C-alpha positions in Angstrom: -21.7 3.4 -0.6 -21.5 -0.4 -0.4 -23.4 -2.3 -3.1 -21.7 -1.6 -6.4 -21.6 -4.9 -8.3 -18.3 -6.6 -9.2 -19.0 -5.8 -12.9 -19.2 -2.0 -12.4 -16.8 0.2 -14.2 -14.1 0.2 -11.5 -11.8 3.2 -11.6 -9.6 2.5 -8.6 -8.1 -0.8 -7.3 -7.5 -0.5 -3.6 -5.1 -3.2 -2.6 -4.6 -4.3 1.1 -2.0 -6.8 1.9 -1.6 -8.2 5.4 -4.4 -10.2 7.0 -4.5 -7.9 10.0 -4.9 -4.9 7.7 -7.7 -6.6 5.7 -9.5 -7.5 9.0 -9.8 -3.8 9.7 -11.2 -3.2 6.3 -13.8 -5.9 6.7 -14.8 -4.4 10.1 -15.0 -0.9 8.7 -17.1 -2.0 5.7 -19.1 -4.6 7.6 -22.0 -4.6 5.1 -19.8 -5.4 2.1 -20.8 -8.2 -0.2 -17.7 -10.3 -0.4 -16.4 -12.2 -3.5 -13.3 -14.4 -3.8 -10.3 -14.4 -6.1 -7.3 -16.7 -6.3 -5.6 -14.3 -3.8 -8.2 -13.4 -1.3 -11.5 -11.7 -0.8 -12.7 -8.5 -2.5 -15.7 -6.3 -2.7 -16.7 -3.2 -4.7 -17.9 0.1 -3.3 -18.5 3.7 -4.3 -16.0 5.8 -2.4 -17.2 9.4 -2.9 -18.3 9.4 -6.5 -15.8 6.8 -7.7 -16.5 3.0 -8.2 -13.7 1.1 -6.5 -12.7 -2.5 -5.8 -11.1 -3.2 -2.4 -8.9 -6.2 -2.8 -7.0 -8.4 -0.3 -3.8 -9.1 -2.2 -2.0 -11.1 0.5 1.3 -10.5 2.2 4.8 -10.6 0.7 6.3 -9.7 -2.7 4.9 -12.8 -4.6 1.3 -12.3 -3.6 1.6 -8.5 -3.9 2.9 -8.6 -7.5 0.5 -11.3 -8.6 -2.5 -9.7 -6.9 -1.7 -6.3 -8.4 -1.5 -7.9 -11.9 -4.8 -9.7 -11.3 -6.5 -6.4 -10.4 -5.1 -4.6 -13.4 -6.0 -7.4 -15.8 -9.6 -7.9 -14.4 -10.7 -4.3 -13.8 -8.3 -2.1 -15.8 -8.3 0.6 -13.1 -7.0 4.1 -13.7 -5.3 4.0 -10.3 -3.8 1.3 -8.0 -4.0 2.6 -4.4 -2.2 0.5 -1.7 -3.0 1.3 1.9 -1.4 -0.6 4.8 1.2 -0.6 7.6 4.9 -0.2 7.7 7.7 -0.2 10.3 9.8 2.9 10.9 13.4 3.4 11.7 13.7 5.0 15.2 14.9 8.6 15.0 13.8 9.0 11.4 10.0 8.8 11.7 7.4 8.5 14.5 4.6 6.0 15.0 1.2 7.0 13.6 2.8 9.0 10.7 1.4 8.3 7.3 4.1 7.7 4.6 3.4 8.5 1.0 5.9 6.8 -1.3 7.4 8.6 -4.2 9.9 5.8 -4.7 10.1 2.2 -3.7 13.2 0.0 -3.3 13.4 -3.8 -2.7 16.5 -4.3 -0.5 16.5 -8.1 0.1 18.1 -9.0 -3.2 21.4 -10.8 -2.8 23.3 -11.0 -6.1 26.6 -12.8 -5.6 27.8 -13.3 -9.2 27.5 -9.7 -10.5 26.9 -6.2 -9.2 24.3 -6.4 -6.5 23.2 -2.8 -7.0 22.3 -3.6 -10.6 19.6 -6.0 -9.3 18.5 -3.6 -6.6 18.2 -0.8 -9.1 16.2 -3.0 -11.6 13.4 -3.3 -9.1 13.5 0.2 -7.8 10.5 2.3 -8.9 10.1 6.0 -9.0 6.5 7.1 -8.5 5.2 10.2 -10.3 2.8 11.9 -7.9 2.1 14.8 -10.2 -1.4 13.6 -10.8 -2.3 14.5 -7.2 -4.2 17.8 -6.9 -2.8 20.4 -4.6 -3.1 20.8 -1.7 -2.9 17.2 -0.5 -6.0 16.3 1.6 -4.1 15.0 4.6 -0.7 15.5 6.1 1.9 12.8 5.0 5.6 12.2 5.0 6.8 11.8 1.4 9.9 9.8 0.5 11.4 6.4 -0.4 9.8 3.3 1.0 11.8 0.1 1.3 10.4 -3.4 1.0 11.6 -6.9 1.7 10.1 -10.3 2.6 11.0 -9.7 6.2 10.5 -7.3 9.1 13.2 -4.7 9.6 16.3 -6.5 11.0 17.7 -4.5 14.0 21.2 -5.5 12.9 20.7 -3.9 9.5 19.2 -0.6 10.7 22.5 1.4 10.4 23.1 -0.1 6.9 19.6 0.7 5.7 20.0 4.3 6.8 23.5 4.6 5.3 23.0 2.8 2.0 19.4 3.6 1.2 18.6 6.7 3.3 15.8 4.6 4.8 13.0 5.9 6.9 10.4 3.1 6.8 9.9 -0.3 5.3 7.2 -2.9 4.6 6.8 -6.2 2.8 4.8 -5.4 -0.4 5.0 -1.8 -1.7 8.0 -2.4 -3.9 6.3 -5.2 -5.7 3.1 -3.3 -6.1 4.7 -0.2 -7.4 7.0 -2.2 -9.8 4.0 -4.2 -11.2 1.9 -1.0 -11.7 4.7 0.7 -13.5 5.2 -2.2 -15.9 1.5 -1.8 -16.7 1.7 2.0 -17.1 -0.9 2.3 -14.3 -0.8 5.1 -11.8 0.0 4.0 -8.2 -0.5 5.7 -4.9 1.0 4.0 -1.8 0.0 5.2 1.7 1.4 3.4 4.7 0.9 4.1 8.4 3.8 3.5 10.8 2.8 1.0 13.5 6.1 0.5 15.3 9.8 1.6 15.4 13.0 -0.5 15.1 16.5 0.5 16.2 19.7 -1.5 16.6 18.5 -2.8 20.0 15.3 -4.4 18.6 11.8 -3.7 17.5 8.9 -2.4 19.6 6.6 -5.2 18.5 9.2 -8.0 18.1 8.3 -11.0 20.3 5.7 -8.9 22.1 2.7 -6.7 21.5 -0.4 -7.3 19.4 0.3 -6.3 15.8 -3.4 -6.6 14.9 -4.3 -3.9 17.4 -1.5 -1.6 16.1 -2.6 -2.3 12.5 -6.1 -1.3 13.4 -5.0 2.0 14.8 -3.2 3.1 11.7 -5.6 1.5 9.2 -8.7 3.3 10.5 -7.5 6.8 9.6 -6.4 5.6 6.2 -9.8 4.1 5.5 -11.6 7.3 6.6 -9.3 9.3 4.3 -9.7 7.0 1.3 -12.4 9.1 -0.4 -10.3 12.2 -0.1 -7.2 10.6 -1.6 -9.2 9.2 -4.5 -10.9 12.5 -5.2 -7.4 14.1 -5.1 -6.1 11.5 -7.6 -8.8 11.4 -10.2 -10.8 13.9 -12.2 -14.5 14.1 -11.3 -16.5 11.4 -13.3 -18.7 12.6 -16.1 -20.4 9.4 -17.4 -20.5 7.2 -14.2 -23.7 7.3 -12.2 -24.1 6.0 -8.7 -26.5 3.1 -8.3 -29.6 3.5 -6.3 -29.3 2.3 -2.7 
């Protein structure tokens, strides 16, 4: 239900990063009453029986980390839930699959004075998914999700597979997971695979409409949001839905 005010007792912060992803959210929740933050728009809504804020955090690690901290500081949610898109490594995953991260790793850190893996490991985050009730509400691929402030480089595909056992990568999940962990806040990251990259290139590089591909993977995630939230949190006892 759209219409919960920004001051309601928000239990879940749903963070959406890229502008194309957020555009799909706005089209889906077309009656939402929008507010603004230093990072982008947001609105509150009841998803199932849970009051949530849907927040446009912006693209890239800087915006992702800062936006996540803003959501935590302002609403103190029990759960940070990030939905969005990712690119897949050809032969490891298929387009349209939904990836549930149980670990994130930021790979574009280039330490030249000391051990580079020490810096990589510092920002790696293990995500405890034991709070999810069983069975999971939808089929997902569970594993490590890589992040960098760049699309997957075809020249690095073999290295990403060999060094990090990579399957998929995005721009923001590593920063979101790391920030949530530092705040002792549960995090759930669900990303749909829009395109594949191999050593010869990327399906959408220099061609194709990313916005259309983002819409295709975002819509199922939006429809599934109430199920994932219900799977993540106990049923409310004190909260009451507002009258329409």
